[in-house]
Steps between C-alpha positions, in 0.01 A plus 500: 500500500780743588658455154171585332458809719857611426436466126176700519647767728796551266248675272482876569123492564558262792825643637323613819514134613138496616451139390794371704360697795170316461681170483703575811210631711178319411568215259519219756185598687303564178597154369396344828157664477458419131626144475329342803806556712531509875374859532180422314436174685565641848281803428204271432503312829337630815449309827347182360346650185610584149421863428689820420727608781700799377635772724434859391873552451513210252206633301665843480828340383325318215298807401815715492677245283200481263489880477870503428462251215217709355718812509793319335265389222356849461852646486601266218183571300549875544863470386398306188232762426745787544283649776785670684279688748331175604840330531620777734188476719512120515871507589423733790237254620739209451765673710257509793385142452849356466593676823197340669591154367858522624397611852 
């Protein structure tokens, strides 16, 4: 995975290394939620029953990550469209979100 990220981030449009930041900060937990990993399984068990059992902090973490992915997608679409004002606004938003994800 790191080799693929290095190849992508060698391109000027990805030189900010956002993708490797995602990989370093949320990749493992997102895979565990997505691919029936330990996080997903343990968050479905509750004192003798099988039902959602997520802490508020965990829900916020997943929502922040989802918002981040949406902004990354929006940034790339705006770049391809040449919408420089949108790119600047999205990058400002991304700066705040990436700071939140690394905290």
